[in-house]
C-alpha positions as CSV (number, residue, x, y, z in Angstrom):
1,X,0.0,0.0,0.0
2,X,2.8,2.4,0.9
3,X,4.4,2.0,-2.6
4,X,1.0,2.5,-4.4
5,X,0.3,5.7,-2.4
6,X,3.8,7.1,-3.1
7,X,3.2,6.4,-6.8
8,X,-0.2,8.2,-6.6
9,X,1.4,11.2,-5.0
10,X,4.1,11.5,-7.7
11,X,1.5,11.2,-10.5
12,X,-0.7,13.8,-8.8
13,X,2.3,16.1,-8.5
14,X,3.3,15.9,-12.2
15,X,-0.2,15.1,-13.6
16,X,1.7,12.8,-15.9
17,X,2.2,9.0,-15.8
18,X,5.3,9.4,-18.0
19,X,7.1,11.9,-15.7
20,X,6.1,9.9,-12.6
21,X,7.6,6.8,-14.1
22,X,10.9,8.7,-14.9
23,X,11.2,10.0,-11.4
24,X,10.4,6.6,-9.8
25,X,12.6,4.7,-12.2
26,X,9.8,2.3,-13.1
27,X,7.9,1.5,-16.3
28,X,4.9,3.6,-17.2
29,X,2.7,0.4,-17.2
30,X,3.7,-0.2,-13.6
31,X,2.6,3.3,-12.7
32,X,-0.7,2.9,-14.5
33,X,-1.3,-0.5,-12.8
34,X,-0.7,1.0,-9.4
35,X,-3.2,3.8,-10.0
36,X,-5.8,1.3,-11.4
37,X,-5.4,-0.9,-8.3
38,X,-6.0,2.0,-6.0
39,X,-9.1,3.0,-8.0
40,X,-10.5,-0.5,-7.8
41,X,-9.7,-0.9,-4.2
42,X,-11.3,2.3,-3.1
43,X,-14.1,2.1,-5.8
44,X,-13.4,5.6,-7.1
45,X,-11.9,7.5,-10.0
46,X,-8.8,9.4,-9.0
47,X,-7.9,10.9,-12.4
48,X,-9.7,12.1,-15.5
49,X,-7.9,10.8,-18.5
50,X,-7.9,13.3,-21.4
51,X,-6.3,12.9,-24.8
52,X,-2.9,14.3,-23.9
53,X,-3.1,14.9,-20.2
54,X,-4.7,13.9,-16.9
55,X,-6.2,15.8,-14.0
56,X,-7.3,15.0,-10.5
57,X,-11.0,14.4,-9.9
58,X,-12.7,16.0,-6.8
59,X,-12.3,12.6,-5.1
60,X,-8.7,12.4,-6.3
61,X,-7.9,15.7,-4.6
62,X,-9.5,14.5,-1.3
63,X,-7.6,11.2,-1.7
64,X,-4.3,13.1,-2.0
65,X,-4.9,14.9,1.3
66,X,-5.2,11.5,3.1
67,X,-2.2,10.1,1.1
68,X,0.0,12.9,2.3
69,X,-1.0,12.3,5.9
70,X,-0.4,8.5,5.6
71,X,3.0,8.9,3.9
72,X,4.1,11.4,6.6
73,X,3.3,8.8,9.3
74,X,5.1,6.1,7.3
75,X,8.1,8.4,7.1
76,X,8.1,9.0,10.9
77,X,7.9,5.2,11.5
78,X,10.8,4.6,9.2
79,X,13.0,7.2,11.0
80,X,12.0,5.9,14.4
81,X,12.4,2.2,13.9
82,X,14.6,1.7,10.8
83,X,17.0,4.5,10.1
84,X,18.0,4.8,13.8
85,X,20.1,1.7,13.3
86,X,22.0,3.0,10.2
87,X,25.5,4.2,10.9
88,X,27.0,6.9,8.7
89,X,30.6,8.1,8.8
90,X,31.5,11.2,10.7
91,X,32.8,13.0,7.5
92,X,31.7,12.9,3.9
93,X,33.4,14.8,1.1
94,X,32.0,14.9,-2.4
95,X,31.8,17.2,-5.4
96,X,28.7,18.8,-6.9
97,X,28.2,20.8,-10.1
98,X,27.3,24.4,-9.4
99,X,23.6,24.2,-10.3
100,X,23.1,21.4,-7.9
101,X,25.2,23.0,-5.1
102,X,23.2,26.2,-5.2
103,X,19.7,25.0,-5.6
104,X,19.2,21.3,-4.7
105,X,21.9,19.8,-2.5
106,X,21.9,22.2,0.5
107,X,18.3,21.4,1.5
108,X,19.0,17.7,1.2
109,X,22.1,18.0,3.4
110,X,20.2,20.0,6.0
111,X,17.5,17.3,6.2
112,X,20.2,14.6,6.4
113,X,21.9,16.3,9.4
114,X,18.7,16.5,11.3
115,X,18.6,12.7,11.3
116,X,22.4,12.2,11.5
117,X,23.8,15.2,13.3
118,X,27.2,13.5,13.9
119,X,28.0,13.6,10.2
120,X,30.0,16.6,8.8
121,X,30.3,17.5,5.2
122,X,32.8,19.0,2.8
123,X,31.0,19.8,-0.5
124,X,33.2,21.0,-3.4
125,X,31.2,23.1,-5.8
126,X,32.6,23.4,-9.4
127,X,31.6,22.9,-13.0
128,X,30.9,19.3,-14.1
129,X,34.2,18.9,-16.0
130,X,36.3,19.8,-12.9
131,X,34.3,17.6,-10.6
132,X,34.8,14.6,-12.9
133,X,38.5,15.4,-13.0
134,X,38.7,15.4,-9.2
135,X,37.1,12.0,-9.2
136,X,39.5,10.6,-11.8
137,X,42.4,11.9,-9.8
138,X,41.2,10.2,-6.6
139,X,40.8,13.5,-4.8
140,X,37.1,12.8,-4.1
141,X,35.2,9.6,-4.1
142,X,32.1,10.6,-6.0
143,X,30.1,13.5,-7.2
144,X,26.7,14.7,-8.7
145,X,27.1,16.3,-12.1
146,X,25.1,17.5,-15.1
147,X,25.1,15.3,-18.2
148,X,27.2,12.2,-18.7
149,X,30.4,12.0,-20.7
150,X,31.7,8.9,-22.5
151,X,34.8,8.4,-20.4
152,X,34.9,4.6,-19.6
153,X,36.8,5.3,-16.4
154,X,33.6,6.9,-14.9
155,X,30.3,5.3,-14.0
156,X,27.2,7.4,-14.2
157,X,23.8,6.6,-12.6
158,X,20.7,8.8,-13.2
159,X,19.5,10.9,-10.3
160,X,16.9,13.4,-11.3
161,X,15.6,15.1,-14.5
162,X,15.9,18.8,-15.2
163,X,14.8,21.2,-17.8
164,X,16.7,24.1,-19.4
165,X,14.5,27.1,-20.2
166,X,14.9,30.4,-21.9
167,X,14.6,33.3,-19.4
168,X,14.7,37.1,-19.4
169,X,13.9,40.0,-17.2
170,X,10.2,40.0,-16.1
171,X,9.7,43.5,-17.5
172,X,11.0,42.6,-21.0
173,X,8.0,42.7,-23.3
174,X,9.8,42.1,-26.6
175,X,7.8,38.9,-27.1
176,X,4.3,39.5,-25.8
177,X,3.1,36.1,-26.7
178,X,5.7,34.5,-24.5
179,X,7.3,32.3,-27.1
180,X,9.8,32.4,-30.0
181,X,10.9,30.1,-32.8
182,X,14.3,28.5,-33.4
183,X,15.2,31.2,-36.0
184,X,14.6,34.0,-33.5
185,X,16.5,32.1,-30.8
186,X,19.7,32.5,-32.9
187,X,19.3,36.3,-33.1
188,X,18.6,37.4,-29.6
189,X,21.5,38.4,-27.3
190,X,22.4,35.4,-25.1
191,X,24.3,35.3,-21.8
192,X,26.0,31.9,-21.5
193,X,28.0,29.8,-19.1
194,X,31.7,29.2,-19.3
195,X,33.3,26.2,-21.2
196,X,33.2,23.1,-19.0
197,X,29.8,23.9,-17.5
198,X,27.4,20.9,-17.7
199,X,24.6,23.4,-18.6
200,X,26.6,24.7,-21.6
201,X,27.4,21.1,-22.7
202,X,23.7,20.3,-22.8
203,X,22.8,23.5,-24.6
204,X,25.6,22.8,-27.2
205,X,24.1,19.3,-27.8
206,X,20.7,20.9,-28.3
207,X,22.1,23.4,-30.8
208,X,23.8,20.5,-32.7
209,X,20.6,18.5,-32.8
210,X,18.8,21.5,-34.3
211,X,21.5,22.4,-36.8
212,X,22.3,25.6,-35.1
213,X,26.0,26.6,-35.5
214,X,26.0,29.2,-32.7
215,X,23.9,31.5,-30.6
216,X,24.3,35.3,-30.4
217,X,26.4,35.1,-27.3
218,X,27.3,38.6,-25.9
219,X,28.6,37.7,-22.4
220,X,30.0,34.6,-20.8
221,X,29.8,34.2,-17.0
222,X,31.0,31.4,-14.8
223,X,27.9,30.9,-12.6
224,X,24.1,30.8,-12.8
225,X,23.9,33.4,-10.0
226,X,26.1,35.8,-12.0
227,X,23.8,35.3,-15.1
228,X,20.7,35.9,-13.0
229,X,22.1,39.1,-11.5
230,X,23.0,40.3,-15.0
231,X,19.4,39.6,-16.3
232,X,17.9,41.6,-13.4
233,X,19.4,44.7,-15.0
234,X,19.1,43.8,-18.7
235,X,16.7,42.7,-21.4
236,X,19.1,40.0,-22.7
237,X,18.4,36.3,-22.4
238,X,19.8,33.1,-21.0
239,X,19.2,29.4,-21.0
240,X,19.1,28.3,-17.3
241,X,17.9,25.3,-15.2
242,X,14.3,25.6,-14.1
243,X,15.5,24.6,-10.6
244,X,17.6,27.8,-10.5
245,X,14.8,30.3,-11.2
246,X,11.8,29.1,-9.2
247,X,12.0,32.0,-6.7
248,X,12.7,34.5,-9.5
249,X,9.5,33.4,-11.2
250,X,7.4,33.6,-8.0
251,X,8.9,37.1,-7.2
252,X,8.4,38.4,-10.8
253,X,12.1,39.0,-11.4
254,X,12.5,36.7,-14.3
255,X,10.1,35.0,-16.8
256,X,10.2,32.1,-19.2
257,X,10.0,32.5,-23.0
258,X,9.0,29.2,-24.6
259,X,10.9,27.9,-27.6
260,X,8.4,26.6,-30.1
261,X,8.4,22.8,-30.7
262,X,11.6,22.4,-28.7
263,X,12.6,21.5,-25.1
264,X,16.0,21.1,-23.5
265,X,16.0,18.3,-20.9
266,X,18.9,16.7,-19.1
267,X,19.6,14.4,-16.2
268,X,21.7,14.9,-13.1
269,X,23.9,11.9,-12.4
270,X,25.7,10.3,-9.5
271,X,29.2,9.8,-10.8
272,X,32.1,7.7,-9.5
273,X,35.1,5.9,-10.8
274,X,34.2,2.7,-12.7
275,X,34.4,-0.3,-10.4
276,X,34.5,1.8,-7.2
277,X,32.5,0.3,-4.4
278,X,31.6,2.1,-1.1
279,X,28.7,1.3,1.3
280,X,29.0,5.0,2.4
281,X,28.2,6.2,-1.1
282,X,25.4,3.6,-1.5
283,X,23.7,4.7,1.8
284,X,24.1,8.4,0.9
285,X,22.7,8.0,-2.6
286,X,19.7,6.1,-1.2
287,X,19.1,9.0,1.3
288,X,19.3,11.7,-1.4
289,X,16.9,9.8,-3.7
290,X,14.5,9.4,-0.8
291,X,14.8,13.0,0.4
292,X,14.7,14.9,-2.8
293,X,11.2,15.4,-4.1
294,X,11.7,16.4,-7.7
């Protein structure tokens, strides 16, 4: 029951069986079966299936309230009776690409230390290329980076999915419809990340796939925060992680301009040396997956 309720919660969050399956690392039929079983068990319809989307029914919304309460109790039980026996080392050092270190990992570490206050951390924040180099040089045991290279000396395992979106100053009204085509994307002034950035690598792959030789790059900066601070004072544009701009969207500082018929998606990966085994890393990866609600 716990597993089916968790699946329902994730489907309700994304309103998509496909996205829920991706987050849960299970097949879409498995997700559909879990929802069908719940509907049969409780003799109710939880979702309205439309042609290209789903939405919660009124009963589904009520069911979600109970689901959240039940899963919260399950979580408390796990921490009280299961996790108390787990032993973590007193010190963990690992590398994280800059997007993750600024917007995702800090809240996970904070939650971890509530449960395991004896553990201290050293988190190295750098672009993906440098983090991977530190792993190869045995300076750190593992990392979490953007994208996956083809180096056979490194092993990559999917963590969470991300989306790169085109953003600009909230008050920039150049495109009142809120969207542009690929041709226009090549003309507008773009602020980009530095070479070696995982974000830049993903964008370069997107450009190659769409037969775009280059964008109209006017400034290159070495962090997402620097780019955002630039955009607060400019009507230029940038391609940034959706995770990096949530607060800016809420506070009307930045806005998204959709690119017609195109999306830029990527995965964040756990990365370690090929063949490297560590119970410490396995425990910590498990905790991060459990704690981060993407």
